C-alpha positions as protocol buffer text, in pm:
chain_id: "A"
residue {
  index: 1
  type: MET
  ca { x: 1692 y: -456 z: 459 }
}
residue {
  index: 2
  type: ARG
  ca { x: 1377 y: -331 z: 288 }
}
residue {
  index: 3
  type: ILE
  ca { x: 1079 y: -214 z: 528 }
}
residue {
  index: 4
  type: LEU
  ca { x: 755 y: -104 z: 366 }
}
residue {
  index: 5
  type: VAL
  ca { x: 587 y: 121 z: 564 }
}
residue {
  index: 6
  type: ILE
  ca { x: 150 y: 163 z: 553 }
}
residue {
  index: 7
  type: GLU
  ca { x: 83 y: 472 z: 723 }
}
residue {
  index: 8
  type: ASP
  ca { x: -190 y: 707 z: 665 }
}
residue {
  index: 9
  type: GLU
  ca { x: -103 y: 1001 z: 909 }
}
residue {
  index: 10
  type: LYS
  ca { x: 172 y: 1174 z: 696 }
}
residue {
  index: 11
  type: LYS
  ca { x: 395 y: 1341 z: 978 }
}
residue {
  index: 12
  type: ILE
  ca { x: 421 y: 978 z: 1145 }
}
residue {
  index: 13
  type: ALA
  ca { x: 483 y: 804 z: 826 }
}
residue {
  index: 14
  type: ASP
  ca { x: 761 y: 1084 z: 734 }
}
residue {
  index: 15
  type: PHE
  ca { x: 890 y: 1047 z: 1059 }
}
residue {
  index: 16
  type: ILE
  ca { x: 917 y: 690 z: 1037 }
}
residue {
  index: 17
  type: LYS
  ca { x: 1083 y: 702 z: 680 }
}
residue {
  index: 18
  type: ARG
  ca { x: 1317 y: 910 z: 752 }
}
residue {
  index: 19
  type: GLY
  ca { x: 1420 y: 771 z: 1092 }
}
residue {
  index: 20
  type: LEU
  ca { x: 1455 y: 430 z: 935 }
}
residue {
  index: 21
  type: LYS
  ca { x: 1694 y: 572 z: 654 }
}
residue {
  index: 22
  type: GLU
  ca { x: 1934 y: 699 z: 850 }
}
residue {
  index: 23
  type: GLU
  ca { x: 1962 y: 335 z: 1019 }
}
residue {
  index: 24
  type: GLY
  ca { x: 2022 y: 213 z: 652 }
}
residue {
  index: 25
  type: TYR
  ca { x: 1692 y: 55 z: 563 }
}
residue {
  index: 26
  type: ALA
  ca { x: 1541 y: 108 z: 242 }
}
residue {
  index: 27
  type: VAL
  ca { x: 1173 y: 226 z: 299 }
}
residue {
  index: 28
  type: ASP
  ca { x: 887 y: 254 z: 59 }
}
residue {
  index: 29
  type: LEU
  ca { x: 558 y: 436 z: 187 }
}
residue {
  index: 30
  type: ALA
  ca { x: 153 y: 345 z: 111 }
}
residue {
  index: 31
  type: ILE
  ca { x: -73 y: 602 z: 258 }
}
residue {
  index: 32
  type: ASP
  ca { x: -360 y: 349 z: 230 }
}
residue {
  index: 33
  type: GLY
  ca { x: -440 y: -51 z: 289 }
}
residue {
  index: 34
  type: GLU
  ca { x: -516 y: -95 z: -57 }
}
residue {
  index: 35
  type: ASN
  ca { x: -189 y: 45 z: -245 }
}
residue {
  index: 36
  type: GLY
  ca { x: 0 y: -82 z: 64 }
}
residue {
  index: 37
  type: LEU
  ca { x: -168 y: -449 z: 17 }
}
residue {
  index: 38
  type: PHE
  ca { x: -38 y: -432 z: -356 }
}
residue {
  index: 39
  type: LEU
  ca { x: 314 y: -292 z: -270 }
}
residue {
  index: 40
  type: ALA
  ca { x: 329 y: -558 z: -7 }
}
residue {
  index: 41
  type: LYS
  ca { x: 237 y: -852 z: -302 }
}
residue {
  index: 42
  type: THR
  ca { x: 460 y: -745 z: -576 }
}
residue {
  index: 43
  type: ASN
  ca { x: 762 y: -680 z: -394 }
}
residue {
  index: 44
  type: ASP
  ca { x: 989 y: -874 z: -154 }
}
residue {
  index: 45
  type: TYR
  ca { x: 986 y: -690 z: 218 }
}
residue {
  index: 46
  type: ASP
  ca { x: 1204 y: -794 z: 549 }
}
residue {
  index: 47
  type: LEU
  ca { x: 915 y: -673 z: 716 }
}
residue {
  index: 48
  type: ILE
  ca { x: 617 y: -437 z: 718 }
}
residue {
  index: 49
  type: LEU
  ca { x: 507 y: -168 z: 938 }
}
residue {
  index: 50
  type: LEU
  ca { x: 178 y: -141 z: 903 }
}
residue {
  index: 51
  type: ASP
  ca { x: -112 y: 97 z: 1077 }
}
residue {
  index: 52
  type: LEU
  ca { x: -458 y: -39 z: 1203 }
}
residue {
  index: 53
  type: MET
  ca { x: -671 y: 249 z: 1086 }
}
residue {
  index: 54
  type: LEU
  ca { x: -626 y: 278 z: 737 }
}
residue {
  index: 55
  type: PRO
  ca { x: -821 y: 420 z: 449 }
}
residue {
  index: 56
  type: LYS
  ca { x: -993 y: 177 z: 145 }
}
residue {
  index: 57
  type: ILE
  ca { x: -871 y: -135 z: 339 }
}
residue {
  index: 58
  type: ASP
  ca { x: -797 y: -154 z: 737 }
}
residue {
  index: 59
  type: GLY
  ca { x: -454 y: -286 z: 900 }
}
residue {
  index: 60
  type: ILE
  ca { x: -621 y: -617 z: 978 }
}
residue {
  index: 61
  type: THR
  ca { x: -777 y: -712 z: 680 }
}
residue {
  index: 62
  type: VAL
  ca { x: -448 y: -625 z: 492 }
}
residue {
  index: 63
  type: CYS
  ca { x: -279 y: -865 z: 756 }
}
residue {
  index: 64
  type: LYS
  ca { x: -524 y: -1144 z: 724 }
}
residue {
  index: 65
  type: MET
  ca { x: -495 y: -1107 z: 340 }
}
residue {
  index: 66
  type: LEU
  ca { x: -151 y: -1117 z: 358 }
}
residue {
  index: 67
  type: ARG
  ca { x: -150 y: -1421 z: 562 }
}
residue {
  index: 68
  type: GLU
  ca { x: -425 y: -1605 z: 373 }
}
residue {
  index: 69
  type: GLU
  ca { x: -166 y: -1599 z: 59 }
}
residue {
  index: 70
  type: LYS
  ca { x: 115 y: -1690 z: 288 }
}
residue {
  index: 71
  type: ASN
  ca { x: 310 y: -1368 z: 230 }
}
residue {
  index: 72
  type: PRO
  ca { x: 609 y: -1434 z: 512 }
}
residue {
  index: 73
  type: SER
  ca { x: 690 y: -1080 z: 581 }
}
residue {
  index: 74
  type: PRO
  ca { x: 693 y: -1045 z: 959 }
}
residue {
  index: 75
  type: ILE
  ca { x: 451 y: -756 z: 1068 }
}
residue {
  index: 76
  type: ILE
  ca { x: 457 y: -510 z: 1322 }
}
residue {
  index: 77
  type: MET
  ca { x: 91 y: -334 z: 1396 }
}
residue {
  index: 78
  type: LEU
  ca { x: 105 y: 68 z: 1454 }
}
residue {
  index: 79
  type: THR
  ca { x: -184 y: 190 z: 1589 }
}
residue {
  index: 80
  type: ALA
  ca { x: -335 y: 441 z: 1844 }
}
residue {
  index: 81
  type: LYS
  ca { x: -596 y: 158 z: 1998 }
}
residue {
  index: 82
  type: ASP
  ca { x: -385 y: 27 z: 2327 }
}
residue {
  index: 83
  type: ALA
  ca { x: -714 y: -197 z: 2447 }
}
residue {
  index: 84
  type: LEU
  ca { x: -610 y: -521 z: 2484 }
}
residue {
  index: 85
  type: LYS
  ca { x: -895 y: -660 z: 2236 }
}
residue {
  index: 86
  type: ASP
  ca { x: -728 y: -500 z: 1996 }
}
residue {
  index: 87
  type: LYS
  ca { x: -369 y: -618 z: 2043 }
}
residue {
  index: 88
  type: VAL
  ca { x: -493 y: -949 z: 2056 }
}
residue {
  index: 89
  type: THR
  ca { x: -694 y: -903 z: 1736 }
}
residue {
  index: 90
  type: GLY
  ca { x: -403 y: -751 z: 1585 }
}
residue {
  index: 91
  type: LEU
  ca { x: -178 y: -1108 z: 1675 }
}
residue {
  index: 92
  type: ASP
  ca { x: -459 y: -1323 z: 1582 }
}
residue {
  index: 93
  type: ALA
  ca { x: -467 y: -1171 z: 1224 }
}
residue {
  index: 94
  type: GLY
  ca { x: -128 y: -1244 z: 1187 }
}
residue {
  index: 95
  type: ALA
  ca { x: 93 y: -963 z: 1272 }
}
residue {
  index: 96
  type: ASP
  ca { x: 435 y: -1099 z: 1439 }
}
residue {
  index: 97
  type: ASP
  ca { x: 403 y: -781 z: 1683 }
}
residue {
  index: 98
  type: TYR
  ca { x: 240 y: -471 z: 1839 }
}
residue {
  index: 99
  type: LEU
  ca { x: 345 y: -123 z: 1903 }
}
residue {
  index: 100
  type: THR
  ca { x: 114 y: 158 z: 2048 }
}
residue {
  index: 101
  type: LYS
  ca { x: 94 y: 514 z: 1932 }
}
residue {
  index: 102
  type: PRO
  ca { x: 273 y: 731 z: 2036 }
}
residue {
  index: 103
  type: PHE
  ca { x: 600 y: 520 z: 2049 }
}
residue {
  index: 104
  type: ALA
  ca { x: 949 y: 607 z: 2105 }
}
residue {
  index: 105
  type: PHE
  ca { x: 1166 y: 568 z: 1821 }
}
residue {
  index: 106
  type: GLU
  ca { x: 1442 y: 395 z: 1978 }
}
residue {
  index: 107
  type: GLU
  ca { x: 1177 y: 118 z: 2091 }
}
residue {
  index: 108
  type: LEU
  ca { x: 1066 y: 81 z: 1716 }
}
residue {
  index: 109
  type: LEU
  ca { x: 1420 y: -21 z: 1625 }
}
residue {
  index: 110
  type: ALA
  ca { x: 1465 y: -248 z: 1867 }
}
residue {
  index: 111
  type: ARG
  ca { x: 1153 y: -457 z: 1796 }
}
residue {
  index: 112
  type: ILE
  ca { x: 1249 y: -435 z: 1423 }
}
residue {
  index: 113
  type: ARG
  ca { x: 1584 y: -563 z: 1545 }
}
residue {
  index: 114
  type: ALA
  ca { x: 1430 y: -860 z: 1760 }
}
residue {
  index: 115
  type: ILE
  ca { x: 1142 y: -984 z: 1456 }
}
residue {
  index: 116
  type: LEU
  ca { x: 1488 y: -980 z: 1208 }
}
residue {
  index: 117
  type: ARG
  ca { x: 1689 y: -1131 z: 1468 }
}
residue {
  index: 118
  type: LYS
  ca { x: 1393 y: -1445 z: 1482 }
}
residue {
  index: 119
  type: LYS
  ca { x: 1456 y: -1498 z: 1062 }
}
residue {
  index: 120
  type: GLY
  ca { x: 1732 y: -1799 z: 1054 }
}
residue {
  index: 121
  type: GLU
  ca { x: 2048 y: -1642 z: 985 }
}
residue {
  index: 122
  type: ARG
  ca { x: 1989 y: -1295 z: 1153 }
}
residue {
  index: 123
  type: GLN
  ca { x: 2029 y: -1464 z: 1457 }
}
residue {
  index: 124
  type: ALA
  ca { x: 2416 y: -1392 z: 1445 }
}
residue {
  index: 125
  type: THR
  ca { x: 2489 y: -1044 z: 1587 }
}
residue {
  index: 126
  type: LYS
  ca { x: 2786 y: -1050 z: 1333 }
}
residue {
  index: 127
  type: LEU
  ca { x: 2873 y: -1125 z: 974 }
}
residue {
  index: 128
  type: GLU
  ca { x: 3187 y: -1225 z: 907 }
}
residue {
  index: 129
  type: ILE
  ca { x: 3361 y: -1329 z: 535 }
}
residue {
  index: 130
  type: ASP
  ca { x: 3679 y: -1452 z: 572 }
}
residue {
  index: 131
  type: ASP
  ca { x: 3878 y: -1160 z: 735 }
}
residue {
  index: 132
  type: LEU
  ca { x: 3591 y: -910 z: 677 }
}
residue {
  index: 133
  type: SER
  ca { x: 3367 y: -857 z: 985 }
}
residue {
  index: 134
  type: LEU
  ca { x: 3032 y: -602 z: 1002 }
}
residue {
  index: 135
  type: ASP
  ca { x: 2842 y: -570 z: 1386 }
}
residue {
  index: 136
  type: LEU
  ca { x: 2445 y: -580 z: 1280 }
}
residue {
  index: 137
  type: TYR
  ca { x: 2437 y: -357 z: 1619 }
}
residue {
  index: 138
  type: THR
  ca { x: 2722 y: -106 z: 1625 }
}
residue {
  index: 139
  type: HIS
  ca { x: 2748 y: -169 z: 1236 }
}
residue {
  index: 140
  type: LYS
  ca { x: 3119 y: -153 z: 1263 }
}
residue {
  index: 141
  type: VAL
  ca { x: 3300 y: -307 z: 988 }
}
residue {
  index: 142
  type: THR
  ca { x: 3658 y: -417 z: 993 }
}
residue {
  index: 143
  type: ARG
  ca { x: 3859 y: -604 z: 738 }
}
residue {
  index: 144
  type: SER
  ca { x: 4198 y: -814 z: 953 }
}
residue {
  index: 145
  type: GLY
  ca { x: 4109 y: -581 z: 1226 }
}
residue {
  index: 146
  type: LYS
  ca { x: 4122 y: -241 z: 1058 }
}
residue {
  index: 147
  type: GLU
  ca { x: 3799 y: -14 z: 1093 }
}
residue {
  index: 148
  type: ILE
  ca { x: 3618 y: 81 z: 764 }
}
residue {
  index: 149
  type: GLU
  ca { x: 3414 y: 399 z: 749 }
}
residue {
  index: 150
  type: LEU
  ca { x: 3113 y: 320 z: 503 }
}
residue {
  index: 151
  type: THR
  ca { x: 2842 y: 556 z: 403 }
}
residue {
  index: 152
  type: SER
  ca { x: 2441 y: 433 z: 533 }
}
residue {
  index: 153
  type: LYS
  ca { x: 2405 y: 324 z: 159 }
}
residue {
  index: 154
  type: GLU
  ca { x: 2749 y: 135 z: 154 }
}
residue {
  index: 155
  type: TYR
  ca { x: 2708 y: -25 z: 482 }
}
residue {
  index: 156
  type: THR
  ca { x: 2350 y: -150 z: 346 }
}
residue {
  index: 157
  type: LEU
  ca { x: 2492 y: -266 z: 33 }
}
residue {
  index: 158
  type: LEU
  ca { x: 2763 y: -435 z: 216 }
}
residue {
  index: 159
  type: GLU
  ca { x: 2562 y: -644 z: 454 }
}
residue {
  index: 160
  type: TYR
  ca { x: 2330 y: -739 z: 178 }
}
residue {
  index: 161
  type: LEU
  ca { x: 2607 y: -878 z: -4 }
}
residue {
  index: 162
  type: MET
  ca { x: 2738 y: -1085 z: 296 }
}
residue {
  index: 163
  type: ARG
  ca { x: 2409 y: -1225 z: 404 }
}
residue {
  index: 164
  type: ASN
  ca { x: 2413 y: -1390 z: 41 }
}
residue {
  index: 165
  type: ALA
  ca { x: 2757 y: -1451 z: 36 }
}
residue {
  index: 166
  type: GLY
  ca { x: 2872 y: -1729 z: -202 }
}
residue {
  index: 167
  type: LYS
  ca { x: 2567 y: -1645 z: -385 }
}
residue {
  index: 168
  type: VAL
  ca { x: 2484 y: -1424 z: -733 }
}
residue {
  index: 169
  type: VAL
  ca { x: 2311 y: -1132 z: -642 }
}
residue {
  index: 170
  type: THR
  ca { x: 2195 y: -960 z: -962 }
}
residue {
  index: 171
  type: ARG
  ca { x: 2137 y: -578 z: -996 }
}
residue {
  index: 172
  type: THR
  ca { x: 1761 y: -621 z: -916 }
}
residue {
  index: 173
  type: MET
  ca { x: 1784 y: -806 z: -663 }
}
residue {
  index: 174
  type: ILE
  ca { x: 1995 y: -556 z: -522 }
}
residue {
  index: 175
  type: SER
  ca { x: 1798 y: -235 z: -619 }
}
residue {
  index: 176
  type: GLU
  ca { x: 1493 y: -420 z: -463 }
}
residue {
  index: 177
  type: HIS
  ca { x: 1673 y: -446 z: -121 }
}
residue {
  index: 178
  type: VAL
  ca { x: 1916 y: -175 z: -69 }
}
residue {
  index: 179
  type: TRP
  ca { x: 1696 y: 84 z: -270 }
}
residue {
  index: 180
  type: ASP
  ca { x: 1357 y: 198 z: -263 }
}
residue {
  index: 181
  type: ILE
  ca { x: 1072 y: 148 z: -477 }
}
residue {
  index: 182
  type: ASP
  ca { x: 1161 y: 514 z: -667 }
}
residue {
  index: 183
  type: PHE
  ca { x: 1488 y: 404 z: -719 }
}
residue {
  index: 184
  type: ASP
  ca { x: 1599 y: 448 z: -1114 }
}
residue {
  index: 185
  type: THR
  ca { x: 1688 y: 78 z: -1196 }
}
residue {
  index: 186
  type: PHE
  ca { x: 1831 y: 255 z: -1545 }
}
residue {
  index: 187
  type: THR
  ca { x: 2095 y: 413 z: -1373 }
}
residue {
  index: 188
  type: ASN
  ca { x: 2473 y: 315 z: -1286 }
}
residue {
  index: 189
  type: VAL
  ca { x: 2423 y: 386 z: -929 }
}
residue {
  index: 190
  type: ILE
  ca { x: 2464 y: 56 z: -789 }
}
residue {
  index: 191
  type: ASP
  ca { x: 2759 y: -7 z: -1016 }
}
residue {
  index: 192
  type: VAL
  ca { x: 2906 y: 338 z: -886 }
}
residue {
  index: 193
  type: TYR
  ca { x: 2850 y: 184 z: -538 }
}
residue {
  index: 194
  type: ILE
  ca { x: 2995 y: -159 z: -569 }
}
residue {
  index: 195
  type: ASN
  ca { x: 3306 y: 59 z: -696 }
}
residue {
  index: 196
  type: TYR
  ca { x: 3297 y: 250 z: -363 }
}
residue {
  index: 197
  type: LEU
  ca { x: 3295 y: -44 z: -154 }
}
residue {
  index: 198
  type: ARG
  ca { x: 3569 y: -224 z: -340 }
}
residue {
  index: 199
  type: ASN
  ca { x: 3767 y: 100 z: -271 }
}
residue {
  index: 200
  type: LYS
  ca { x: 3707 y: 79 z: 77 }
}
residue {
  index: 201
  type: ILE
  ca { x: 3710 y: -331 z: 130 }
}
residue {
  index: 202
  type: ASP
  ca { x: 3945 y: -469 z: -91 }
}
residue {
  index: 203
  type: SER
  ca { x: 4179 y: -233 z: -206 }
}
residue {
  index: 204
  type: GLY
  ca { x: 4543 y: -317 z: -64 }
}
residue {
  index: 205
  type: ALA
  ca { x: 4393 y: -658 z: 6 }
}
residue {
  index: 206
  type: LYS
  ca { x: 4556 y: -983 z: -151 }
}
residue {
  index: 207
  type: LYS
  ca { x: 4209 y: -1135 z: -182 }
}
residue {
  index: 208
  type: LYS
  ca { x: 3944 y: -936 z: -346 }
}
residue {
  index: 209
  type: LEU
  ca { x: 3621 y: -1055 z: -146 }
}
residue {
  index: 210
  type: ILE
  ca { x: 3376 y: -841 z: -406 }
}
residue {
  index: 211
  type: GLN
  ca { x: 3383 y: -963 z: -752 }
}
residue {
  index: 212
  type: THR
  ca { x: 3144 y: -932 z: -1079 }
}
residue {
  index: 213
  type: VAL
  ca { x: 2995 y: -1203 z: -1266 }
}
residue {
  index: 214
  type: ARG
  ca { x: 2973 y: -1106 z: -1607 }
}
residue {
  index: 215
  type: GLY
  ca { x: 2620 y: -1050 z: -1748 }
}
residue {
  index: 216
  type: ARG
  ca { x: 2476 y: -1166 z: -1393 }
}
residue {
  index: 217
  type: GLY
  ca { x: 2533 y: -937 z: -1114 }
}
residue {
  index: 218
  type: TYR
  ca { x: 2795 y: -941 z: -805 }
}
residue {
  index: 219
  type: ILE
  ca { x: 2954 y: -1241 z: -553 }
}
residue {
  index: 220
  type: LEU
  ca { x: 3102 y: -1164 z: -214 }
}
residue {
  index: 221
  type: LYS
  ca { x: 3295 y: -1482 z: -129 }
}
residue {
  index: 222
  type: GLY
  ca { x: 3603 y: -1558 z: 103 }
}
C-alpha cells in the first residue's frame, strides 16, 4: 500500500511517515498543498492523509480539485479544527474520514484499515493463494501451515503480489506501490527482494508461486 501524507508541520509529518513505514506502508510526503496536489495527480495512491491548513493551497481546495478530476484515492482529513462545521466542510469536499489532532497513532491506523477494507477486494481479512496465506491484520504469513518470518518490506512486496495474483506486475508498478517516491528505479533492489521472497516462500516447495515473466515483470499464481 502506498500512502501520500500532505502535512506542513514537520514533527507531525515525520511522526506519521515513520510510523506508517514501520507498519509496512510506502509513504510519500508533501509539506504544502501545491506539491501535494501535484503528487496526488501524478502517482497512484491507495490513500491520502490530508491536513486542512496548508500553505499555498489549503486542504479543502486540494480535496475538491482531486474529486473534480475524479481522483479515486480515499482521503482522510487531519486537522486541529474540531468544530462540527469544519468536519462537515471537509466531508462535503470529498473526504472519506476526518481525524482531529492530536490523535493516537493506533486510531489513525484503525481508520486507515477501515477505509482500505471498503475498497473492493480489501473486504477480506486474509489473502490466500494455493497453500500460501497472508493475514492482513496480524501480518502473519504461512505456507502449508508453516509460519514464515518476513521483514516489513518483504511483507509489503508479498502483499502487493498477492493482491494482484494471476496478473503480471512490472518493476515500475512494484516500485510505485511498495517503495516511496525517492526510490531509485535504476537499481536492482526489486530483483533482490523478489529473490528474498522466493527463498522464503518457494524454497523447498514443489510448486513455485513466484514466477518471472521475461521482459515484463513478475507474477504470483497458484
